[in-house]
C-alpha positions in Angstrom: -89.4 61.5 -5.2 -91.4 61.7 -8.5 -89.6 60.9 -11.7 -91.3 61.8 -15.1 -90.9 59.4 -18.1 -92.1 61.0 -21.3 -90.5 58.7 -23.9 -88.7 59.8 -27.0 -91.5 60.8 -29.4 -92.5 64.4 -30.2 -95.3 65.2 -29.5 -95.4 63.4 -26.2 -98.2 60.8 -26.2 -98.0 59.7 -22.6 -96.4 60.5 -19.3 -95.3 57.9 -16.7 -94.8 59.0 -13.1 -92.5 56.8 -11.1 -93.3 57.6 -7.4 -90.7 56.5 -4.9 -90.6 57.0 -1.1 -92.6 56.5 1.9 -94.2 59.8 2.3 -98.0 60.4 2.0 -97.6 63.9 0.5 -97.0 62.6 -3.1 -100.6 62.2 -4.1 -101.7 65.8 -4.1 -98.7 66.6 -6.3 -99.6 63.8 -8.7 -103.1 65.0 -8.9 -101.9 68.6 -9.5 -99.6 67.6 -12.3 -102.4 65.6 -14.1 -104.9 68.5 -13.6 -102.4 70.9 -15.3 -102.0 68.3 -18.1 -105.7 68.0 -18.5 -105.9 64.2 -17.9 -106.4 61.7 -15.2 -103.8 59.4 -13.5 -103.9 55.7 -14.1 -102.6 53.3 -11.4 -100.4 50.7 -12.9 -100.7 48.4 -9.8 -104.5 48.6 -9.8 -105.2 48.9 -13.5 -107.7 51.7 -12.8 -107.9 55.5 -13.0 -106.9 57.1 -9.7 -109.7 59.0 -7.9 -109.6 61.4 -5.0 -109.7 58.5 -2.6 -106.4 57.0 -3.9 -104.8 57.5 -0.5 -106.1 54.0 0.6 -104.5 52.4 -2.5 -101.3 54.2 -1.9 -101.2 53.0 1.7 -102.0 49.4 0.6 -99.1 49.5 -1.8 -96.8 50.8 0.9 -97.9 47.8 3.1 -97.2 45.4 0.2 -93.9 47.0 -0.6 -92.8 46.8 3.1 -93.8 43.1 3.4 -92.0 42.4 0.2 -88.8 44.1 1.3 -89.0 42.4 4.7 -89.4 38.9 3.2 -86.7 39.6 0.7 -84.2 40.5 3.5 -85.1 37.2 5.1 -84.1 35.4 1.8 -87.7 34.4 1.0 -89.2 34.5 -2.5 -90.5 38.0 -3.4 -93.5 36.9 -5.4 -94.9 38.6 -8.4 -93.6 41.8 -9.9 -96.1 44.7 -10.0 -95.8 47.6 -12.3 
């Protein structure tokens, strides 16, 4: 699922995509949205612009998320928040 956050100002100055789920088919949609908007996506967890090889970063995030969820279910500390 991809949720769009555009804020309250008109005209819109920025767009935030909140990507949820475990599927790998979200990245092509994200890149398509930003192509139409004429800009490039920025990865909040990496602090860098996303490139065509962003799949590796997405997979790394999924692994981090899965480990965090697993440790939380064991009652262990979750660590730092990423955004």
